[in-house]
Every structure is written in C-alpha cells, then in structure tokens.
C-alpha positions as CSV (number, residue, x, y, z in Angstrom):
1,M,28.3,-11.3,-18.4
2,S,30.0,-8.5,-19.7
3,G,28.1,-5.9,-17.9
4,R,27.4,-3.9,-21.3
5,L,24.0,-2.8,-22.2
6,K,22.1,-5.1,-24.7
7,I,20.7,-3.5,-27.8
8,L,17.9,-5.4,-30.1
9,V,18.0,-3.5,-33.3
10,V,14.8,-4.1,-35.9
11,E,15.4,-2.9,-39.0
12,P,14.2,-4.1,-42.1
13,D,16.6,-2.5,-44.3
14,R,19.7,-4.5,-44.6
15,M,21.9,-1.4,-45.0
16,Y,20.9,0.3,-42.0
17,G,21.1,-2.8,-40.0
18,R,24.6,-3.8,-41.2
19,L,25.4,-0.1,-40.3
20,A,23.8,-0.3,-36.7
21,N,25.7,-3.3,-35.9
22,S,29.1,-1.8,-37.2
23,I,28.9,1.2,-35.2
24,L,27.1,0.0,-31.8
25,K,29.1,-3.4,-31.5
26,N,32.1,-2.0,-29.9
27,D,30.1,-0.3,-27.1
28,F,27.2,-2.5,-26.9
29,D,26.0,-6.2,-27.0
30,T,24.0,-5.3,-30.3
31,I,21.3,-7.7,-32.1
32,V,20.1,-6.8,-35.4
33,T,16.6,-8.3,-36.4
34,Q,14.7,-7.4,-39.7
35,S,11.0,-8.4,-38.6
36,P,8.8,-8.1,-35.0
37,F,8.8,-12.2,-35.3
38,D,12.5,-12.1,-35.0
39,A,12.4,-9.4,-32.6
40,M,9.6,-11.2,-30.3
41,E,11.8,-14.6,-30.3
42,Q,15.2,-12.7,-29.1
43,L,12.9,-10.8,-26.4
44,G,11.8,-14.0,-25.5
45,N,15.7,-15.4,-24.8
46,N,17.3,-12.6,-24.1
47,T,16.8,-9.4,-21.3
48,I,17.2,-6.4,-23.7
49,D,18.1,-2.9,-22.2
50,I,17.2,-0.8,-25.0
51,L,14.9,-1.6,-28.7
52,I,15.5,0.3,-31.5
53,T,12.8,-0.4,-34.0
54,N,11.5,1.2,-37.4
55,Y,8.2,2.3,-37.7
56,E,7.8,0.6,-41.1
57,L,8.0,-3.1,-40.3
58,P,7.0,-6.4,-42.4
59,G,3.7,-7.9,-41.2
60,G,3.2,-5.0,-38.8
61,N,4.7,-1.6,-37.1
62,G,6.4,-0.3,-34.8
63,L,4.0,1.0,-32.3
64,R,2.6,-2.8,-31.9
65,L,6.1,-4.2,-31.4
66,I,6.5,-1.5,-28.6
67,K,3.4,-2.8,-27.1
68,R,4.7,-6.3,-27.2
69,A,8.0,-5.6,-26.1
70,K,7.0,-3.9,-22.9
71,Q,4.9,-6.6,-22.1
72,R,7.2,-9.0,-22.3
73,Q,9.9,-6.7,-20.6
74,N,8.4,-4.1,-19.0
75,N,11.8,-2.3,-18.0
76,I,12.9,-2.1,-21.5
77,E,13.7,1.5,-23.0
78,V,12.9,2.3,-26.9
79,I,13.9,4.3,-29.8
80,M,11.6,4.5,-32.4
81,T,13.1,5.4,-36.0
82,G,11.5,6.2,-39.5
83,Q,11.1,8.1,-42.6
84,D,8.2,10.8,-42.9
85,T,6.4,9.5,-39.7
86,A,3.4,11.4,-38.8
87,A,3.6,13.5,-35.6
88,S,0.6,11.6,-34.2
89,I,2.3,8.2,-34.9
90,I,5.5,9.8,-33.0
91,D,3.2,10.9,-30.2
92,E,1.8,7.6,-29.7
93,A,5.3,5.8,-29.6
94,M,6.2,8.3,-26.8
95,Q,2.7,7.4,-24.8
96,L,3.8,3.8,-25.1
97,G,7.1,4.5,-23.4
98,A,9.4,5.5,-26.4
99,I,12.2,7.5,-25.0
100,D,13.6,8.8,-28.4
101,Y,12.6,9.2,-32.0
102,F,14.8,9.7,-35.3
103,Q,13.9,10.7,-38.8
104,K,15.6,8.8,-41.4
105,P,18.3,9.2,-42.8
106,F,19.8,9.8,-39.8
107,D,23.6,9.7,-38.3
108,Y,24.1,6.3,-35.8
109,E,26.5,8.4,-33.8
110,S,23.5,10.5,-32.9
111,V,21.5,7.2,-31.9
112,K,24.7,6.0,-29.9
113,M,24.7,9.6,-28.1
114,A,20.9,9.1,-27.1
115,I,21.7,5.6,-25.9
116,E,24.4,6.9,-23.9
117,R,21.9,9.2,-22.4
118,T,19.7,6.9,-21.3
119,K,22.2,4.4,-20.0
120,K,21.6,6.0,-16.6
121,F,17.7,5.3,-16.6
122,V,18.5,1.9,-17.5
123,K,21.0,1.3,-14.6
124,L,18.3,3.0,-12.1
125,N,15.9,0.9,-13.5
126,K,18.0,-2.2,-12.8
127,K,18.6,-1.0,-9.5
128,L,15.1,-0.5,-8.6
129,K,14.2,-3.9,-10.0
130,K,16.8,-5.5,-7.3
131,A,15.6,-3.5,-4.6
132,E,12.0,-4.8,-5.4
133,T,13.2,-8.5,-5.5
134,E,14.6,-8.0,-2.6
135,R,11.9,-6.3,-0.7
136,E,9.4,-8.9,-2.2
137,N,11.7,-11.9,-0.6
138,L,12.2,-10.1,2.8
139,S,8.2,-9.9,2.6
140,K,7.5,-13.4,1.6
141,E,10.1,-14.6,4.5
142,L,8.4,-12.1,7.0
143,E,4.7,-13.5,5.8
144,E,6.0,-17.1,6.4
145,Q,7.0,-16.2,9.8
146,S,4.1,-14.7,10.8
147,G,1.8,-17.5,9.5
148,G,0.7,-15.9,6.5
149,F,-1.0,-12.9,7.7
150,D,1.0,-9.7,9.6
151,I,0.2,-10.2,13.1
152,I,3.0,-10.1,15.6
153,S,2.2,-11.9,18.8
154,Q,3.1,-14.7,21.2
155,S,0.3,-15.0,23.4
156,P,-1.9,-17.8,23.6
157,E,-5.0,-15.6,23.7
158,M,-3.6,-14.5,19.7
159,D,-2.8,-18.0,19.0
160,K,-6.1,-18.9,19.5
161,V,-7.4,-16.0,17.2
162,K,-5.1,-16.7,14.8
163,K,-6.4,-20.7,15.0
164,M,-9.7,-19.5,14.3
165,M,-8.8,-17.1,11.3
166,K,-7.4,-20.3,9.6
167,M,-10.1,-22.1,10.1
168,V,-12.7,-19.9,8.5
169,A,-10.5,-19.0,5.9
170,Q,-11.1,-22.2,4.6
171,S,-14.5,-21.5,3.7
172,R,-15.2,-19.4,0.8
173,D,-18.0,-17.8,1.5
174,T,-18.9,-17.6,5.7
175,S,-19.1,-14.1,6.5
176,V,-17.2,-13.2,9.9
177,I,-18.0,-10.4,12.2
178,I,-15.1,-9.3,14.2
179,T,-15.3,-7.8,17.9
180,G,-13.1,-6.0,20.0
181,E,-11.9,-2.4,21.6
182,S,-10.6,0.0,19.2
183,G,-7.1,0.0,18.2
184,A,-6.9,-4.0,19.0
185,G,-6.3,-4.6,15.3
186,K,-9.8,-5.8,13.8
187,E,-9.0,-4.7,10.2
188,L,-5.7,-6.7,10.3
189,V,-7.4,-10.0,11.3
190,A,-9.9,-9.2,8.5
191,R,-7.0,-9.0,5.8
192,G,-5.5,-12.1,7.2
193,I,-8.6,-13.9,6.4
194,H,-8.7,-12.8,3.3
195,N,-5.0,-13.4,2.7
196,M,-5.3,-17.2,3.6
197,S,-8.7,-17.5,1.7
198,E,-9.3,-18.7,-2.0
199,R,-10.2,-15.3,-2.9
200,H,-6.6,-13.8,-2.0
201,D,-6.1,-12.8,-5.5
202,H,-9.1,-10.6,-5.9
203,H,-9.7,-7.0,-3.8
204,F,-9.9,-6.7,-0.6
205,G,-12.4,-3.5,0.1
206,A,-12.4,-1.9,3.2
207,V,-15.4,0.9,4.4
208,N,-15.6,2.5,7.4
209,M,-19.7,2.3,7.9
210,S,-19.8,5.2,10.3
211,A,-18.7,8.0,7.5
212,I,-21.5,6.4,5.1
213,S,-24.6,8.7,5.2
214,E,-27.7,7.7,3.8
215,T,-27.4,10.1,0.7
216,L,-23.9,8.2,-0.4
217,F,-24.7,4.7,0.3
218,E,-26.0,3.7,-3.2
219,S,-23.1,5.4,-4.8
220,E,-20.4,4.0,-2.7
221,F,-22.0,0.7,-2.8
222,F,-23.6,0.1,-6.2
223,G,-21.6,2.7,-7.9
224,H,-23.3,5.6,-10.5
225,I,-23.2,6.4,-14.2
226,K,-22.1,9.4,-15.9
227,G,-24.8,12.2,-15.6
228,S,-26.7,10.4,-13.0
229,F,-26.7,13.4,-10.6
230,T,-24.6,16.9,-10.1
231,G,-21.0,15.8,-10.1
232,A,-21.4,12.5,-11.7
233,I,-18.8,13.4,-14.3
234,A,-17.9,10.0,-15.1
235,D,-19.1,6.1,-14.4
236,R,-17.9,5.1,-10.9
237,A,-17.9,1.6,-9.4
238,G,-19.1,0.9,-6.1
239,W,-17.7,-1.1,-3.5
240,F,-19.7,-4.4,-4.4
241,E,-18.4,-4.6,-8.0
242,V,-14.9,-3.3,-6.9
243,A,-14.5,-6.2,-4.4
244,N,-16.3,-8.6,-6.8
245,N,-14.9,-12.4,-6.3
246,G,-12.8,-10.5,-3.5
247,T,-13.7,-9.5,0.0
248,L,-15.7,-6.5,1.5
249,F,-14.7,-5.5,5.2
250,L,-17.4,-3.3,6.7
251,D,-15.7,-1.5,9.8
252,E,-17.9,-0.2,12.9
253,I,-20.9,-1.9,11.4
254,G,-22.4,-0.9,14.8
255,D,-22.7,2.9,13.6
256,M,-24.6,2.1,10.8
257,P,-27.8,3.7,10.8
258,M,-31.2,1.7,11.0
259,S,-32.4,2.8,7.9
260,L,-29.1,1.8,6.0
261,Q,-29.2,-1.5,7.5
262,I,-32.6,-2.1,5.6
263,K,-31.2,-1.3,2.5
264,M,-27.7,-3.5,3.1
265,L,-29.9,-6.6,4.3
266,R,-31.9,-6.1,1.3
267,V,-29.1,-6.2,-1.5
268,L,-27.0,-9.0,0.9
269,E,-30.3,-11.0,0.4
270,D,-30.5,-10.8,-3.3
271,R,-26.5,-10.5,-4.1
272,K,-27.4,-7.9,-7.2
273,F,-27.5,-4.1,-7.5
274,I,-28.4,-1.5,-9.9
275,K,-26.1,1.7,-10.1
276,V,-27.4,4.9,-9.5
277,G,-28.8,6.2,-13.0
278,S,-29.0,2.8,-14.4
279,Q,-31.8,0.1,-15.3
280,K,-29.3,-2.7,-15.6
281,E,-29.5,-5.4,-12.6
282,Q,-25.9,-6.6,-11.9
283,S,-24.8,-9.6,-9.5
284,F,-21.8,-9.8,-7.5
285,D,-20.2,-12.2,-5.5
286,V,-18.2,-11.2,-2.2
287,R,-16.7,-12.5,0.9
288,L,-18.2,-10.4,4.0
289,L,-16.6,-9.5,7.1
290,A,-17.7,-6.8,9.4
291,A,-16.3,-5.3,12.7
292,T,-17.4,-3.6,15.7
293,N,-16.3,-2.1,18.8
294,K,-19.8,-2.5,20.3
295,D,-21.1,-4.6,22.8
296,I,-22.1,-7.9,20.7
297,E,-24.9,-9.0,23.0
298,E,-26.6,-5.5,22.6
299,M,-26.5,-5.9,19.0
300,K,-28.1,-9.0,19.2
301,N,-31.0,-8.0,21.0
302,G,-32.2,-5.7,18.0
303,K,-32.6,-2.5,19.6
304,A,-30.0,-0.7,17.5
305,F,-29.1,-3.2,15.2
306,R,-31.6,-5.3,13.1
307,V,-31.3,-8.8,14.3
308,D,-31.9,-10.5,10.6
309,L,-29.0,-8.1,9.4
310,F,-26.5,-9.4,12.5
311,H,-27.4,-13.3,11.6
312,R,-26.6,-12.4,8.1
313,I,-23.3,-10.5,8.8
314,G,-22.3,-12.7,11.6
315,T,-21.8,-16.5,10.8
316,F,-18.7,-16.9,12.7
317,E,-17.5,-14.5,15.3
318,I,-13.8,-13.5,16.2
319,F,-13.4,-11.7,19.5
320,I,-9.7,-10.1,19.5
321,P,-8.7,-9.3,23.3
322,P,-7.4,-6.2,24.4
323,L,-3.9,-5.9,24.8
324,R,-4.1,-5.6,28.6
325,E,-5.0,-9.0,28.6
326,R,-2.5,-10.3,26.5
327,K,0.9,-8.8,28.1
328,D,3.1,-11.5,26.6
329,D,2.8,-9.5,23.6
330,I,3.3,-6.2,24.7
331,S,7.3,-6.6,24.9
332,L,7.0,-8.2,21.2
333,L,5.4,-5.5,19.9
334,L,7.4,-2.7,21.6
335,H,10.8,-4.1,19.9
336,F,9.0,-4.7,16.7
337,F,7.6,-1.0,16.4
338,M,11.1,0.0,17.9
339,K,12.9,-1.6,15.1
340,K,10.5,-0.2,12.0
341,F,10.9,3.2,13.1
342,A,14.2,3.4,13.7
343,N,14.9,2.0,10.5
344,K,12.6,4.6,8.9
345,M,14.0,7.4,10.5
346,R,17.5,6.0,10.2
347,R,18.3,5.8,14.1
348,K,20.6,3.5,15.8
349,I,18.0,2.5,18.7
350,S,18.4,-1.0,19.3
351,K,17.5,-1.3,22.9
352,I,14.7,-0.9,25.5
353,D,16.0,-0.3,29.3
354,K,14.4,-2.8,31.7
355,E,12.8,-0.4,34.0
356,T,11.0,1.3,30.9
357,L,9.8,-2.2,29.6
358,K,8.6,-3.1,33.1
359,K,6.7,0.1,33.4
360,L,4.8,-0.4,29.8
361,K,4.0,-3.7,30.6
362,N,2.0,-2.4,33.4
363,Y,0.5,0.5,31.6
364,P,-3.0,-0.7,30.6
365,F,-2.9,0.5,27.1
366,P,-6.6,2.1,26.5
367,G,-5.8,2.4,23.2
368,N,-4.5,-1.4,22.7
369,V,-2.1,-1.8,19.8
370,R,-2.7,1.6,17.8
371,E,-1.5,3.3,21.1
372,L,1.4,1.7,21.5
373,R,2.7,1.6,18.2
374,N,2.2,6.1,18.3
375,I,4.0,6.1,21.8
376,V,7.0,3.9,20.2
377,E,6.8,6.1,17.1
378,R,7.3,9.3,19.4
379,A,9.6,7.9,21.7
380,V,11.8,6.9,18.7
381,I,11.7,10.9,17.6
382,L,12.6,11.7,21.2
383,C,15.8,9.6,22.0
384,E,19.3,10.8,21.2
385,G,20.9,7.6,22.2
386,D,20.8,3.9,21.3
387,T,18.3,3.3,24.3
388,L,14.7,3.9,25.1
389,G,13.9,4.6,28.4
390,T,11.0,6.0,30.8
391,E,11.9,9.8,29.5
392,H,10.9,8.7,25.8
393,F,7.4,7.8,26.9
394,P,6.3,11.0,28.8
395,N,2.7,10.2,28.7
396,I,2.7,7.1,30.1
397,V,2.0,6.8,34.0
398,D,3.4,3.7,36.0
399,Q,0.0,2.5,37.6
400,T,2.1,0.7,40.6
401,S,4.8,3.1,41.7
402,A,5.4,7.0,42.1
403,P,5.3,9.2,38.9
404,V,8.8,9.6,37.4
405,I,7.7,12.1,34.9
406,P,7.6,15.7,35.5
407,D,4.5,17.2,36.3
408,E,4.3,19.8,33.5
409,L,4.6,16.8,31.0
410,Y,1.1,15.7,32.2
411,N,-0.2,18.3,30.0
412,L,-0.7,17.2,26.4
413,E,0.3,20.3,24.7
414,E,3.7,20.4,26.7
415,I,4.2,16.9,25.1
416,E,3.6,18.3,21.6
417,K,5.6,21.4,22.2
418,M,8.4,19.3,23.8
419,V,8.2,16.8,20.6
420,I,8.0,19.3,17.5
421,K,11.5,21.1,19.4
422,K,13.1,17.4,19.5
423,A,11.8,16.9,15.9
424,L,13.4,20.2,14.8
425,E,16.7,19.7,16.6
426,R,17.2,16.4,15.1
427,C,16.5,18.0,11.4
428,Q,18.7,20.6,12.4
429,Y,15.8,23.3,12.2
430,N,14.9,22.5,8.6
431,K,10.9,22.6,8.6
432,T,10.4,20.7,5.6
433,Q,12.3,17.6,7.1
434,A,10.7,17.8,10.8
435,A,6.8,17.9,9.5
436,K,8.2,14.5,7.4
437,L,9.4,13.5,10.4
438,L,6.3,14.3,12.5
439,N,3.9,12.7,10.0
440,I,2.1,16.3,9.3
441,N,2.3,18.6,6.7
442,W,4.2,21.9,6.3
443,N,1.2,24.0,7.3
444,A,0.0,21.9,10.3
445,L,3.8,22.2,11.6
446,H,3.5,26.0,11.0
447,R,0.3,26.6,12.9
448,R,1.9,24.7,15.5
449,L,5.2,26.6,15.8
450,D,2.8,29.8,15.9
451,K,0.9,28.2,18.5
452,Y,3.4,27.4,21.0
453,G,5.6,30.6,20.2
454,I,8.6,28.7,18.6
455,Q,11.4,30.5,16.9
456,V,12.7,29.2,14.1
457,S,15.0,31.0,11.8
C-alpha cells in the first residue's frame, strides 16, 4: 500500500474532472467519476478517505450521494462543490457530514489545501477504527473465555449458577427470578442470560423498582405522548416499548408497593398497554427477569408480595451464593480488579502479597463482589509500589488474628481523608485530576477538602 490518501472526485464536467486529476494525482491516489452510479461502484470496491462531489449530478444530487457514501463508509470525509448553490443546501450538506464547500469556478489548489487540513482527521479516524477493532477482538476473546458472559469465577458454586443460566437462556420466554444478597451480581447474571438468548440482538432494559413511585409507574413502563400532562414536552417510549422483543430486568422487585404489583400483574397477563394520554392499545413481547435480596420464602407467603405475581415472574429461580460461601473466587476476583484498576490508572501494580491475600480470603465481605471491587480500587490508589499489601486495605479487619491496622484508621472519616491525600499526592496536587481519580466531581472533592481542612495551593 502507498499510505497516501485515496480521493474520489465525482464531477460531471469533464474539464473540471481532468483538472482535478492532474492537480491531485501527484500527492493523492485519485479516482475521477462523472455519475453517482459510478461513484457508488468505486465506494464498493475501494476504501475512500475523501469524497469530493459536485451538487448537480446526473440522475441525482450531491446530498443523496453524501448520505449513501456515509452509509457505505462511515469514516469517509466529504467536500462538496457547486455553482450558485443555495445556502440551505450547503447547510444540509454540512449536517450530513461535509467538511467544506467550494463555489465554482474555484482553484483546485484551494481544494488541495482543504484536503491537507483534513488529513489529520482522516488519520485520527483510522487510528480510532484500528483501536476499536482491537477492542472488539479483545472483548470477543474475553467473552469466549468467560463462557459468553462476564462472570469471573472458578468456584463450583458459580459453575452451578452459570450452568443454570445457559439452560434457561435456551428458552425464549421463561421468566426468571434471581435471588441473593446485595452486591452479589444479580444484574450481571441477568445480562448473561439475555446475551446467551435468541433475544440478544434486542434491547436489555434494567429498572430499579424501588425507585418507581405509583405516580411514575405508567409513564415509566407505558410511556406518554406529548402534552398528556404538565412537563410532557415530547412523546416518550416506556420500558415495555423500549425493550420490545428484548429483555426487561426488574431489579429490587421485592420493594415494589402492593398497589404497583396489581398494575404490573394486569399488564403482564394482557401483554398490552396504553400510553399515558393515548387511546391506542399496543402489544409487547419481552422476556422478564427479576431480582431481589428479600427472603424468597417470605415472598411466596403472600404477605408483602402477591403470590400470583410471584409465580408470573418466578418460573425459574437462580440463587447467587454470597462471596463468603465461594472463597475460591476471592483470589481470582482480587487479581482481576487489581489489573483492571491498575491499567485504568496507569499503575505498574502486578502483585498482592501472600499475607494480604490470606487475610482477604478470611474476610467475610458483607458487601460481596461490589465491596471487593471498591476496596481494590481504593487500594490501587493508595499503593505506591508494584505490590498490594495489608496497609492498602485499611478498613479490612482480620477476623482470626490481632489487628494490624492503626486504631485511628477504623474511623471512616480518617480513611476517606487519607485516600484523598494520597490521590492529591498521586496527581501532584492537581484537584481536577484527583477528583477524576477518586471518581467524584470537582465540587464534591472541594467540599471534602474544606471538611478535613486539607490545604491545596
């Protein structure tokens, strides 16, 4: 390959076409055509960096060609030319992705200069496309290694969970209730079922039912039309419409008020809904997955949850054991999150010392995988070398031996203060970068600096 930019010129005027070729061919790989038909044929056979097209074309116009060219090769850059072209047409060309416009008659040297200005953007697009391809290949490789879903585990307990996921995913419509403690990974299991099912090409919608009030229920799930109530400034699709033909995941289903349970049962039985402000009935087809950290047996007794709704959403049950009951996964998860956050923060951390690993394996992790993830992220911030040690997990108490953490660090505020100071040191006291590292906004960091009396010049 020459490494030069490839230019496609679409010019019905033979004189302009010959002129373009003579001026551009020395610096660029140039193809000159006269019609949209020939241009599309070239786009089908060649990767084009820049398209230069006249507005007036035989059998069409430049705007239509720009649309089709962008559909064929979405990274292509476009320059449009024309004679006495209306401003509205030029604006539309720019909205379609054209980067420049030249009024005829023009000097092709000016066009050449415009191409040179565009060259860096073309190169950047190529780099981004290459990076995206590499990322997709890596994601595919990771997906294959994890059995089609991103669950990091090696314990027999989670092997059982993954086996049940694969089994139920083969059924298109079977509803599933996923149970387990907070932070155990219920949504991850739901997404895994969706990704392995025949609905995987359609939308996966996740709704936290504890955040849905009775007044919001119909608008959230059914949608509304413009003007149906104060503040309805546009039509809005509800979850049943958004997730149609896909999967709808109802998280914290056990926190759903009884009044909403009745509405949910009715719509699930009918498989139809009416948008707020409309009279038109719409059908939907979704795979329903639900999750709760409530006691499943209590839910079945009907005191706080309708038995008929429970049976509607809980045809198949998957229980995720807490992390303390699958200790084989702790080491694997620790190393996974260590590498993830070390890469994210550009740190050369590659090890966890044996004593720390032993202590962490004996820690009960009341917050499950979510807690483990958070403490590893904090530890990576605190670590100044290449190895995570006990001192980087100041809020983890060894349940079987004398504490090795200074007493003052059992205070959560002292822990937060120390983490903030470490982040500031790591970022050379740049508050914007420190806030980004801590995953909080600048205002939140500023409030904490005032609270703890931390002075930053």
